[in-house]
Structure formats: structure tokens, C-alpha cells
N, CA, C and O atoms as a GROMACS GRO file, in nm:
protein
  552
    1MET      N    1   0.083  -0.118   0.000
    1MET     CA    2   0.000   0.000   0.000
    1MET      C    3   0.087   0.124   0.000
    1MET      O    4   0.208   0.120   0.022
    2ASN      N    5   0.022   0.232  -0.025
    2ASN     CA    6   0.093   0.358  -0.031
    2ASN      C    7   0.064   0.442   0.094
    2ASN      O    8   0.030   0.560   0.085
    3ARG      N    9   0.076   0.378   0.210
    3ARG     CA   10   0.049   0.450   0.334
    3ARG      C   11   0.144   0.568   0.352
    3ARG      O   12   0.105   0.676   0.398
    4ARG      N   13   0.267   0.547   0.315
    4ARG     CA   14   0.365   0.655   0.331
    4ARG      C   15   0.329   0.775   0.244
    4ARG      O   16   0.340   0.889   0.288
    5LEU      N   17   0.286   0.750   0.122
    5LEU     CA   18   0.246   0.860   0.034
    5LEU      C   19   0.124   0.933   0.087
    5LEU      O   20   0.117   1.056   0.085
    6ILE      N   21   0.026   0.856   0.135
    6ILE     CA   22  -0.095   0.917   0.190
    6ILE      C   23  -0.061   0.997   0.315
    6ILE      O   24  -0.110   1.109   0.333
    7LEU      N   25   0.022   0.939   0.401
    7LEU     CA   26   0.060   1.007   0.525
    7LEU      C   27   0.140   1.134   0.496
    7LEU      O   28   0.117   1.237   0.560
    8SER      N   29   0.233   1.129   0.402
    8SER     CA   30   0.311   1.249   0.370
    8SER      C   31   0.224   1.357   0.305
    8SER      O   32   0.244   1.475   0.330
    9ALA      N   33   0.128   1.317   0.222
    9ALA     CA   34   0.037   1.414   0.161
    9ALA      C   35  -0.051   1.479   0.267
    9ALA      O   36  -0.076   1.599   0.263
   10LEU      N   37  -0.098   1.398   0.362
   10LEU     CA   38  -0.181   1.451   0.470
   10LEU      C   39  -0.102   1.548   0.558
   10LEU      O   40  -0.154   1.653   0.595
   11LEU      N   41   0.021   1.513   0.591
   11LEU     CA   42   0.105   1.600   0.674
   11LEU      C   43   0.142   1.729   0.601
   11LEU      O   44   0.144   1.836   0.662
   12SER      N   45   0.170   1.721   0.472
   12SER     CA   46   0.204   1.843   0.398
   12SER      C   47   0.083   1.935   0.387
   12SER      O   48   0.098   2.057   0.394
   13THR      N   49  -0.037   1.878   0.370
   13THR     CA   50  -0.158   1.960   0.365
   13THR      C   51  -0.183   2.026   0.499
   13THR      O   52  -0.219   2.144   0.506
   14LEU      N   53  -0.165   1.950   0.607
   14LEU     CA   54  -0.185   2.004   0.741
   14LEU      C   55  -0.084   2.114   0.772
   14LEU      O   56  -0.119   2.217   0.829
   15SER      N   57   0.043   2.092   0.736
   15SER     CA   58   0.144   2.194   0.763
   15SER      C   59   0.120   2.320   0.680
   15SER      O   60   0.146   2.431   0.727
   16ALA      N   61   0.071   2.304   0.557
   16ALA     CA   62   0.040   2.421   0.474
   16ALA      C   63  -0.075   2.500   0.534
   16ALA      O   64  -0.074   2.623   0.530
   17ALA      N   65  -0.174   2.430   0.589
   17ALA     CA   66  -0.287   2.499   0.652
   17ALA      C   67  -0.242   2.574   0.776
   17ALA      O   68  -0.284   2.688   0.798
   18VAL      N   69  -0.158   2.512   0.857
   18VAL     CA   70  -0.108   2.578   0.979
   18VAL      C   71  -0.021   2.697   0.943
   18VAL      O   72  -0.031   2.802   1.006
   19THR      N   73   0.064   2.682   0.843
   19THR     CA   74   0.150   2.792   0.799
   19THR      C   75   0.066   2.907   0.745
   19THR      O   76   0.096   3.024   0.771
   20GLY      N   77  -0.038   2.875   0.670
   20GLY     CA   78  -0.128   2.979   0.618
   20GLY      C   79  -0.197   3.054   0.730
   20GLY      O   80  -0.214   3.176   0.720
   21LEU      N   81  -0.237   2.985   0.835
   21LEU     CA   82  -0.300   3.051   0.949
   21LEU      C   83  -0.202   3.137   1.025
   21LEU      O   84  -0.238   3.241   1.080
   22ALA      N   85  -0.077   3.095   1.028
   22ALA     CA   86   0.024   3.172   1.101
   22ALA      C   87   0.054   3.304   1.032
   22ALA      O   88   0.091   3.401   1.099
   23PHE      N   89   0.038   3.310   0.901
   23PHE     CA   90   0.070   3.433   0.828
   23PHE      C   91  -0.048   3.527   0.810
   23PHE      O   92  -0.030   3.637   0.759
   24VAL      N   93  -0.167   3.488   0.849
   24VAL     CA   94  -0.284   3.573   0.832
   24VAL      C   95  -0.273   3.702   0.912
   24VAL      O   96  -0.300   3.808   0.855
   25PRO      N   97  -0.235   3.701   1.041
   25PRO     CA   98  -0.225   3.829   1.114
   25PRO      C   99  -0.122   3.923   1.054
   25PRO      O  100  -0.144   4.044   1.049
   26SER      N  101  -0.009   3.870   1.007
   26SER     CA  102   0.091   3.959   0.949
   26SER      C  103   0.043   4.016   0.816
   26SER      O  104   0.079   4.128   0.781
   27ALA      N  105  -0.037   3.941   0.742
   27ALA     CA  106  -0.090   3.993   0.617
   27ALA      C  107  -0.192   4.103   0.644
   27ALA      O  108  -0.203   4.198   0.566
   28GLN      N  109  -0.266   4.092   0.753
   28GLN     CA  110  -0.364   4.194   0.788
   28GLN      C  111  -0.296   4.319   0.841
   28GLN      O  112  -0.352   4.428   0.834
   29ALA      N  113  -0.178   4.303   0.894
   29ALA     CA  114  -0.107   4.418   0.950
   29ALA      C  115  -0.073   4.519   0.841
   29ALA      O  116  -0.071   4.639   0.868
   30GLY      N  117  -0.045   4.472   0.720
   30GLY     CA  118  -0.017   4.563   0.608
   30GLY      C  119   0.121   4.626   0.620
   30GLY      O  120   0.218   4.560   0.657
   31ALA      N  121   0.126   4.755   0.589
   31ALA     CA  122   0.253   4.828   0.589
   31ALA      C  123   0.302   4.848   0.732
   31ALA      O  124   0.222   4.849   0.826
   32PRO      N  125   0.432   4.863   0.751
   32PRO     CA  126   0.484   4.887   0.885
   32PRO      C  127   0.433   5.019   0.941
   32PRO      O  128   0.414   5.117   0.868
   33LYS      N  129   0.411   5.020   1.071
   33LYS     CA  130   0.356   5.140   1.135
   33LYS      C  131   0.462   5.248   1.146
   33LYS      O  132   0.580   5.220   1.165
   34LYS      N  133   0.416   5.372   1.134
   34LYS     CA  134   0.506   5.486   1.147
   34LYS      C  135   0.530   5.515   1.295
   34LYS      O  136   0.447   5.481   1.379
   35LYS      N  137   0.643   5.577   1.325
   35LYS     CA  138   0.673   5.614   1.462
   35LYS      C  139   0.587   5.730   1.508
   35LYS      O  140   0.551   5.737   1.626
   36GLY      N  141   0.555   5.819   1.420
   36GLY     CA  142   0.475   5.934   1.456
   36GLY      C  143   0.497   6.047   1.359
   36GLY      O  144   0.568   6.032   1.259
   37GLY      N  145   0.437   6.160   1.388
   37GLY     CA  146   0.457   6.277   1.304
   37GLY      C  147   0.347   6.301   1.203
   37GLY      O  148   0.350   6.403   1.134
   38GLY      N  149   0.252   6.212   1.192
   38GLY     CA  150   0.144   6.232   1.097
   38GLY      C  151   0.170   6.170   0.962
   38GLY      O  152   0.277   6.112   0.938
   39LEU      N  153   0.072   6.182   0.874
   39LEU     CA  154   0.082   6.119   0.743
   39LEU      C  155   0.185   6.184   0.653
   39LEU      O  156   0.247   6.116   0.571
   40GLY      N  157   0.205   6.314   0.665
   40GLY     CA  158   0.296   6.385   0.578
   40GLY      C  159   0.440   6.386   0.625
   40GLY      O  160   0.526   6.447   0.560
   41TYR      N  161   0.469   6.320   0.738
   41TYR     CA  162   0.604   6.324   0.794
   41TYR      C  163   0.682   6.201   0.749
   41TYR      O  164   0.634   6.088   0.759
   42SER      N  165   0.804   6.223   0.701
   42SER     CA  166   0.895   6.115   0.662
   42SER      C  167   1.023   6.130   0.741
   42SER      O  168   1.093   6.230   0.729
   43GLN      N  169   1.054   6.030   0.822
   43GLN     CA  170   1.176   6.034   0.902
   43GLN      C  171   1.286   5.960   0.829
   43GLN      O  172   1.263   5.853   0.772
   44PHE      N  173   1.405   6.016   0.832
   44PHE     CA  174   1.521   5.955   0.769
   44PHE      C  175   1.609   5.894   0.877
   44PHE      O  176   1.605   5.937   0.992
   45PRO      N  177   1.687   5.792   0.841
   45PRO     CA  178   1.783   5.740   0.939
   45PRO      C  179   1.888   5.844   0.972
   45PRO      O  180   1.913   5.936   0.894
   46MET      N  181   1.950   5.829   1.088
   46MET     CA  182   2.052   5.926   1.130
   46MET      C  183   2.167   5.928   1.030
   46MET      O  184   2.214   5.824   0.986
   47ILE      N  185   2.209   6.049   0.994
   47ILE     CA  186   2.318   6.068   0.899
   47ILE      C  187   2.445   6.097   0.978
   47ILE      O  188   2.446   6.188   1.062
   48SER      N  189   2.551   6.023   0.953
   48SER     CA  190   2.677   6.043   1.022
   48SER      C  191   2.787   6.071   0.921
   48SER      O  192   2.801   6.001   0.821
   49VAL      N  193   2.866   6.175   0.949
   49VAL     CA  194   2.982   6.209   0.866
   49VAL      C  195   3.102   6.224   0.958
   49VAL      O  196   3.086   6.250   1.077
   50SER      N  197   3.221   6.208   0.903
   50SER     CA  198   3.341   6.214   0.986
   50SER      C  199   3.396   6.356   0.993
   50SER      O  200   3.386   6.434   0.899
   51ILE      N  201   3.455   6.386   1.108
   51ILE     CA  202   3.520   6.515   1.132
   51ILE      C  203   3.656   6.487   1.194
   51ILE      O  204   3.690   6.373   1.226
   52ARG      N  205   3.734   6.593   1.210
   52ARG     CA  206   3.862   6.578   1.280
   52ARG      C  207   3.834   6.582   1.429
   52ARG      O  208   3.772   6.676   1.478
   53GLY      N  209   3.877   6.483   1.500
   53GLY     CA  210   3.858   6.480   1.644
   53GLY      C  211   3.969   6.554   1.716
   53GLY      O  212   4.060   6.608   1.653
   54ALA      N  213   3.960   6.558   1.847
   54ALA     CA  214   4.063   6.623   1.928
   54ALA      C  215   4.193   6.545   1.917
   54ALA      O  216   4.193   6.422   1.924
   55GLY      N  217   4.303   6.615   1.900
   55GLY     CA  218   4.433   6.550   1.892
   55GLY      C  219   4.452   6.469   1.765
   55GLY      O  220   4.517   6.365   1.767
   56HIS      N  221   4.395   6.515   1.655
   56HIS     CA  222   4.408   6.451   1.524
   56HIS      C  223   4.348   6.311   1.520
   56HIS      O  224   4.391   6.227   1.441
   57ARG      N  225   4.251   6.286   1.604
   57ARG     CA  226   4.182   6.158   1.599
   57ARG      C  227   4.055   6.173   1.515
   57ARG      O  228   4.016   6.283   1.477
   58HIS      N  229   3.994   6.062   1.489
   58HIS     CA  230   3.869   6.060   1.411
   58HIS      C  231   3.752   6.100   1.501
   58HIS      O  232   3.743   6.056   1.615
   59GLY      N  233   3.663   6.182   1.448
   59GLY     CA  234   3.540   6.218   1.517
   59GLY      C  235   3.423   6.202   1.422
   59GLY      O  236   3.440   6.167   1.306
   60SER      N  237   3.304   6.229   1.473
   60SER     CA  238   3.187   6.217   1.386
   60SER      C  239   3.082   6.322   1.421
   60SER      O  240   3.073   6.368   1.534
   61MET      N  241   3.004   6.357   1.321
   61MET     CA  242   2.889   6.445   1.337
   61MET      C  243   2.767   6.367   1.291
   61MET      O  244   2.764   6.316   1.179
   62SER      N  245   2.667   6.358   1.377
   62SER     CA  246   2.544   6.285   1.346
   62SER      C  247   2.427   6.381   1.345
   62SER      O  248   2.414   6.465   1.434
   63VAL      N  249   2.341   6.368   1.244
   63VAL     CA  250   2.228   6.459   1.227
   63VAL      C  251   2.102   6.377   1.205
   63VAL      O  252   2.100   6.284   1.124
   64GLU      N  253   1.996   6.411   1.279
   64GLU     CA  254   1.865   6.350   1.257
   64GLU      C  255   1.783   6.445   1.171
   64GLU      O  256   1.772   6.564   1.200
   65VAL      N  257   1.725   6.392   1.064
   65VAL     CA  258   1.652   6.474   0.968
   65VAL      C  259   1.516   6.411   0.940
   65VAL      O  260   1.501   6.288   0.936
   66GLY      N  261   1.417   6.497   0.922
   66GLY     CA  262   1.285   6.453   0.879
   66GLY      C  263   1.228   6.554   0.782
   66GLY      O  264   1.270   6.670   0.781
   67LEU      N  265   1.133   6.512   0.701
   67LEU     CA  266   1.067   6.602   0.606
   67LEU      C  267   0.916   6.598   0.631
   67LEU      O  268   0.858   6.492   0.654
   68TYR      N  269   0.854   6.716   0.627
   68TYR     CA  270   0.709   6.724   0.642
   68TYR      C  271   0.650   6.786   0.516
   68TYR      O  272   0.695   6.892   0.472
   69CYS      N  273   0.551   6.720   0.458
   69CYS     CA  274   0.483   6.769   0.338
   69CYS      C  275   0.333   6.767   0.362
   69CYS      O  276   0.278   6.669   0.411
   70GLU      N  277   0.267   6.877   0.327
   70GLU     CA  278   0.122   6.880   0.337
   70GLU      C  279   0.055   6.818   0.215
   70GLU      O  280  -0.058   6.770   0.223
   71ASP      N  281   0.125   6.818   0.103
   71ASP     CA  282   0.073   6.763  -0.023
   71ASP      C  283   0.101   6.612  -0.029
   71ASP      O  284   0.217   6.572  -0.023
   72PRO      N  285  -0.002   6.528  -0.040
   72PRO     CA  286   0.022   6.382  -0.045
   72PRO      C  287   0.106   6.339  -0.165
   72PRO      O  288   0.183   6.243  -0.155
   73LYS      N  289   0.094   6.408  -0.278
   73LYS     CA  290   0.176   6.374  -0.395
   73LYS      C  291   0.323   6.402  -0.368
   73LYS      O  292   0.410   6.328  -0.412
   74LEU      N  293   0.349   6.510  -0.296
   74LEU     CA  294   0.488   6.543  -0.262
   74LEU      C  295   0.543   6.442  -0.161
   74LEU      O  296   0.662   6.409  -0.164
   75THR      N  297   0.458   6.394  -0.071
   75THR     CA  298   0.500   6.291   0.024
   75THR      C  299   0.540   6.164  -0.050
   75THR      O  300   0.640   6.102  -0.015
   76GLU      N  301   0.464   6.126  -0.150
   76GLU     CA  302   0.500   6.010  -0.232
   76GLU      C  303   0.632   6.034  -0.305
   76GLU      O  304   0.714   5.943  -0.317
   77ARG      N  305   0.651   6.156  -0.352
   77ARG     CA  306   0.776   6.191  -0.422
   77ARG      C  307   0.895   6.183  -0.326
   77ARG      O  308   1.003   6.138  -0.365
   78VAL      N  309   0.875   6.227  -0.202
   78VAL     CA  310   0.981   6.218  -0.101
   78VAL      C  311   1.019   6.072  -0.079
   78VAL      O  312   1.138   6.039  -0.073
   79ASN      N  313   0.920   5.985  -0.066
   79ASN     CA  314   0.949   5.843  -0.045
   79ASN      C  315   1.018   5.782  -0.167
   79ASN      O  316   1.102   5.693  -0.152
   80LEU      N  317   0.983   5.828  -0.285
   80LEU     CA  318   1.045   5.778  -0.408
   80LEU      C  319   1.191   5.825  -0.419
   80LEU      O  320   1.277   5.749  -0.462
   81TYR      N  321   1.216   5.950  -0.381
   81TYR     CA  322   1.349   6.009  -0.394
   81TYR      C  323   1.434   5.994  -0.268
   81TYR      O  324   1.538   6.059  -0.256
   82ARG      N  325   1.394   5.912  -0.174
   82ARG     CA  326   1.465   5.896  -0.048
   82ARG      C  327   1.615   5.864  -0.065
   82ARG      O  328   1.696   5.926   0.002
   83PRO      N  329   1.654   5.771  -0.152
   83PRO     CA  330   1.798   5.745  -0.168
   83PRO      C  331   1.876   5.867  -0.220
   83PRO      O  332   1.987   5.894  -0.175
   84ARG      N  333   1.817   5.940  -0.314
   84ARG     CA  334   1.885   6.059  -0.367
   84ARG      C  335   1.895   6.168  -0.261
   84ARG      O  336   1.996   6.238  -0.252
   85LEU      N  337   1.790   6.182  -0.181
   85LEU     CA  338   1.794   6.282  -0.074
   85LEU      C  339   1.902   6.246   0.028
   85LEU      O  340   1.977   6.334   0.071
   86MET      N  341   1.909   6.119   0.067
   86MET     CA  342   2.012   6.078   0.163
   86MET      C  343   2.152   6.106   0.109
   86MET      O  344   2.238   6.155   0.182
   87ASP      N  345   2.174   6.074  -0.018
   87ASP     CA  346   2.305   6.099  -0.079
   87ASP      C  347   2.337   6.248  -0.081
   87ASP      O  348   2.449   6.288  -0.052
   88ALA      N  349   2.238   6.330  -0.115
   88ALA     CA  350   2.260   6.475  -0.120
   88ALA      C  351   2.287   6.530   0.020
   88ALA      O  352   2.371   6.619   0.036
   89TYR      N  353   2.217   6.479   0.121
   89TYR     CA  354   2.239   6.525   0.258
   89TYR      C  355   2.379   6.489   0.306
   89TYR      O  356   2.448   6.571   0.367
   90VAL      N  357   2.421   6.366   0.279
   90VAL     CA  358   2.555   6.323   0.321
   90VAL      C  359   2.662   6.407   0.252
   90VAL      O  360   2.758   6.450   0.316
   91THR      N  361   2.646   6.431   0.123
   91THR     CA  362   2.743   6.512   0.049
   91THR      C  363   2.752   6.653   0.105
   91THR      O  364   2.862   6.705   0.123
   92LYS      N  365   2.638   6.715   0.132
   92LYS     CA  366   2.638   6.852   0.184
   92LYS      C  367   2.696   6.857   0.325
   92LYS      O  368   2.771   6.949   0.358
   93LEU      N  369   2.662   6.759   0.408
   93LEU     CA  370   2.713   6.758   0.546
   93LEU      C  371   2.863   6.727   0.550
   93LEU      O  372   2.933   6.779   0.638
   94GLN      N  373   2.913   6.645   0.460
   94GLN     CA  374   3.056   6.617   0.456
   94GLN      C  375   3.135   6.742   0.422
   94GLN      O  376   3.241   6.767   0.478
   95GLY      N  377   3.082   6.822   0.329
   95GLY     CA  378   3.148   6.947   0.294
   95GLY      C  379   3.150   7.044   0.412
   95GLY      O  380   3.249   7.114   0.433
   96TYR      N  381   3.041   7.048   0.488
   96TYR     CA  382   3.034   7.138   0.604
   96TYR      C  383   3.124   7.087   0.717
   96TYR      O  384   3.191   7.166   0.784
   97ALA      N  385   3.126   6.957   0.738
   97ALA     CA  386   3.198   6.899   0.851
   97ALA      C  387   3.348   6.886   0.827
   97ALA      O  388   3.421   6.851   0.919
   98ALA      N  389   3.394   6.914   0.706
   98ALA     CA  390   3.536   6.894   0.674
   98ALA      C  391   3.627   6.979   0.763
   98ALA      O  392   3.738   6.937   0.794
   99ASN      N  393   3.581   7.097   0.803
   99ASN     CA  394   3.666   7.185   0.884
   99ASN      C  395   3.623   7.191   1.030
   99ASN      O  396   3.671   7.277   1.105
  100LEU      N  397   3.535   7.102   1.072
  100LEU     CA  398   3.492   7.100   1.212
  100LEU      C  399   3.585   7.014   1.295
  100LEU      O  400   3.647   6.920   1.245
  101THR      N  401   3.594   7.048   1.422
  101THR     CA  402   3.662   6.963   1.519
  101THR      C  403   3.560   6.926   1.626
  101THR      O  404   3.446   6.972   1.622
  102ALA      N  405   3.601   6.843   1.720
  102ALA     CA  406   3.509   6.798   1.825
  102ALA      C  407   3.466   6.913   1.916
  102ALA      O  408   3.364   6.901   1.984
  103THR      N  409   3.540   7.024   1.917
  103THR     CA  410   3.505   7.137   2.003
  103THR      C  411   3.438   7.251   1.927
  103THR      O  412   3.412   7.356   1.985
  104SER      N  413   3.411   7.231   1.800
  104SER     CA  414   3.349   7.336   1.718
  104SER      C  415   3.204   7.358   1.758
  104SER      O  416   3.137   7.268   1.809
  105LEU      N  417   3.156   7.479   1.733
  105LEU     CA  418   3.015   7.509   1.749
  105LEU      C  419   2.948   7.498   1.612
  105LEU      O  420   3.003   7.544   1.512
  106ILE      N  421   2.832   7.437   1.609
  106ILE     CA  422   2.762   7.415   1.482
  106ILE      C  423   2.660   7.524   1.462
  106ILE      O  424   2.584   7.556   1.554
  107ASP      N  425   2.657   7.581   1.343
  107ASP     CA  426   2.556   7.680   1.307
  107ASP      C  427   2.435   7.605   1.253
  107ASP      O  428   2.430   7.571   1.134
  108THR      N  429   2.337   7.579   1.339
  108THR     CA  430   2.222   7.498   1.300
  108THR      C  431   2.136   7.567   1.194
  108THR      O  432   2.076   7.501   1.110
  109ASP      N  433   2.131   7.700   1.198
  109ASP     CA  434   2.055   7.772   1.095
  109ASP      C  435   2.117   7.750   0.957
  109ASP      O  436   2.045   7.727   0.860
  110TYR      N  437   2.249   7.757   0.951
  110TYR     CA  438   2.318   7.735   0.824
  110TYR      C  439   2.296   7.592   0.774
  110TYR      O  440   2.265   7.570   0.657
  111VAL      N  441   2.312   7.495   0.864
  111VAL     CA  442   2.293   7.354   0.826
  111VAL      C  443   2.150   7.332   0.777
  111VAL      O  444   2.129   7.267   0.674
  112GLY      N  445   2.053   7.385   0.849
  112GLY     CA  446   1.913   7.370   0.810
  112GLY      C  447   1.883   7.434   0.675
  112GLY      O  448   1.814   7.375   0.592
  113ASN      N  449   1.935   7.554   0.653
  113ASN     CA  450   1.913   7.623   0.526
  113ASN      C  451   1.978   7.549   0.409
  113ASN      O  452   1.919   7.539   0.301
  114GLN      N  453   2.099   7.498   0.431
  114GLN     CA  454   2.168   7.424   0.324
  114GLN      C  455   2.094   7.294   0.290
  114GLN      O  456   2.079   7.260   0.173
  115LEU      N  457   2.049   7.222   0.392
  115LEU     CA  458   1.978   7.097   0.368
  115LEU      C  459   1.840   7.123   0.305
  115LEU      O  460   1.793   7.042   0.225
  116GLN      N  461   1.776   7.235   0.341
  116GLN     CA  462   1.648   7.270   0.278
  116GLN      C  463   1.668   7.301   0.130
  116GLN      O  464   1.587   7.261   0.047
  117ALA      N  465   1.776   7.373   0.098
  117ALA     CA  466   1.805   7.404  -0.043
  117ALA      C  467   1.832   7.276  -0.122
  117ALA      O  468   1.787   7.262  -0.236
  118VAL      N  469   1.904   7.182  -0.062
  118VAL     CA  470   1.932   7.054  -0.128
  118VAL      C  471   1.802   6.976  -0.149
  118VAL      O  472   1.782   6.914  -0.254
  119THR      N  473   1.714   6.980  -0.049
  119THR     CA  474   1.585   6.910  -0.059
  119THR      C  475   1.504   6.964  -0.176
  119THR      O  476   1.452   6.887  -0.256
  120ASP      N  477   1.494   7.097  -0.185
  120ASP     CA  478   1.417   7.158  -0.293
  120ASP      C  479   1.477   7.126  -0.430
  120ASP      O  480   1.405   7.106  -0.527
  121LYS      N  481   1.610   7.122  -0.436
  121LYS     CA  482   1.677   7.093  -0.563
  121LYS      C  483   1.653   6.948  -0.607
  121LYS      O  484   1.625   6.923  -0.724
  122VAL      N  485   1.664   6.854  -0.514
  122VAL     CA  486   1.647   6.713  -0.549
  122VAL      C  487   1.502   6.683  -0.587
  122VAL      O  488   1.476   6.611  -0.683
  123LEU      N  489   1.407   6.740  -0.511
  123LEU     CA  490   1.266   6.714  -0.538
  123LEU      C  491   1.214   6.792  -0.659
  123LEU      O  492   1.112   6.757  -0.716
  124GLY      N  493   1.285   6.898  -0.697
  124GLY     CA  494   1.245   6.977  -0.813
  124GLY      C  495   1.136   7.078  -0.785
  124GLY      O  496   1.086   7.141  -0.878
  125ARG      N  497   1.098   7.095  -0.662
  125ARG     CA  498   0.997   7.194  -0.623
  125ARG      C  499   1.003   7.218  -0.473
  125ARG      O  500   1.063   7.140  -0.398
  126THR      N  501   0.941   7.326  -0.430
  126THR     CA  502   0.936   7.357  -0.288
  126THR      C  503   0.811   7.293  -0.227
  126THR      O  504   0.725   7.243  -0.300
  127GLY      N  505   0.802   7.296  -0.097
  127GLY     CA  506   0.684   7.243  -0.029
  127GLY      C  507   0.717   7.143   0.079
  127GLY      O  508   0.637   7.123   0.170
  128ALA      N  509   0.832   7.080   0.071
  128ALA     CA  510   0.875   6.986   0.175
  128ALA      C  511   0.957   7.064   0.277
  128ALA      O  512   1.060   7.123   0.244
  129LYS      N  513   0.911   7.063   0.402
  129LYS     CA  514   0.981   7.136   0.508
  129LYS      C  515   1.079   7.043   0.578
  129LYS      O  516   1.040   6.936   0.626
  130LEU      N  517   1.204   7.084   0.584
  130LEU     CA  518   1.307   7.007   0.651
  130LEU      C  519   1.300   7.031   0.801
  130LEU      O  520   1.292   7.146   0.845
  131LEU      N  521   1.303   6.924   0.878
  131LEU     CA  522   1.301   6.933   1.024
  131LEU      C  523   1.426   6.867   1.078
  131LEU      O  524   1.454   6.751   1.048
  132LEU      N  525   1.503   6.941   1.157
  132LEU     CA  526   1.622   6.887   1.221
  132LEU      C  527   1.585   6.835   1.359
  132LEU      O  528   1.524   6.906   1.438
  133GLY      N  529   1.622   6.711   1.387
  133GLY     CA  530   1.595   6.653   1.518
  133GLY      C  531   1.704   6.688   1.617
  133GLY      O  532   1.678   6.756   1.716
  134SER      N  533   1.824   6.642   1.591
  134SER     CA  534   1.937   6.671   1.678
  134SER      C  535   2.064   6.665   1.596
  134SER      O  536   2.071   6.598   1.492
  135ILE      N  537   2.165   6.736   1.645
  135ILE     CA  538   2.297   6.734   1.582
  135ILE      C  539   2.397   6.703   1.692
  135ILE      O  540   2.404   6.774   1.792
  136LEU      N  541   2.474   6.597   1.675
  136LEU     CA  542   2.569   6.553   1.776
  136LEU      C  543   2.710   6.555   1.721
  136LEU      O  544   2.734   6.511   1.608
  137LEU      N  545   2.802   6.606   1.800
  137LEU     CA  546   2.945   6.601   1.767
  137LEU      C  547   3.012   6.506   1.864
  137LEU      O  548   2.988   6.511   1.984
  138ASN      N  549   3.096   6.423   1.810
  138ASN     CA  550   3.166   6.326   1.892
  138ASN      C  551   3.314   6.334   1.867
  138ASN      O  552   3.392   6.259   1.927
   0.00000   0.00000   0.00000
């Protein structure tokens, strides 16, 4: 008889049913939940660039950045252009941080204005407001 074939078919059907039930809640969950800030807010990962540390050692400058858009189409554009925005932010911050040391004072207005200009240039239009979370020197 083919008991082994019947038993293996029955077990595979049962395991497929159990696996299907296990994935139902995650399928209902949909997209990952946002941390906060509303529908128009897009948070970026922390950007870190290197600086000269005290005594000619390596240091770093870390910046938290987010973008807020009231226009849903612009929010979609921000999500689409996220890699280009990150690259532009890193490039602009590296140029600024090249002459900083661990004891330097950071001009947050200048950094914010420069990153806002880069944002408008990459997106091709205005409307996305740049929000600075924190700037850390190490």
C-alpha cells in the first residue's frame, strides 16, 4: 500500500494549513507602522559624517533629519526620492563637517538652510519642510 504517500500528503496539507493561518495576522497588519509625526512626515535614518577629532583623531557628526509635506503627492515623491535625498544630505554635510573639530560650534541655521536648499533641488519643487531633530558632535 501507499500509506507513506498518503501520510506524507496529509502532513504536507496540514502543515500548509497551519502555515497559512500563522501568516494571516501579518498579512492583515499591512505596511509597517510609522513612529509618529502624521501622514505627511517622513523620518530619515541618522546621517553620520566624519570630522577631525581632538588630537588629530577621528570624530563624527550625526544629524537627525525629517521632512514634512502637506501635499500627499509630494510625500509620495519624497518616499520615491529617499535614496537621492540621503546621498545629497551626506554630500552637503561632509562638505560642512570637513573643517569642524570635536570642540566646534555648529551653526544649525546654516545647516538647516543648506539641507532645505538641497531638498528643494532634489525634489524639483518647494513644499517639503526640513526638520532637524538633533545634531551631535563626537
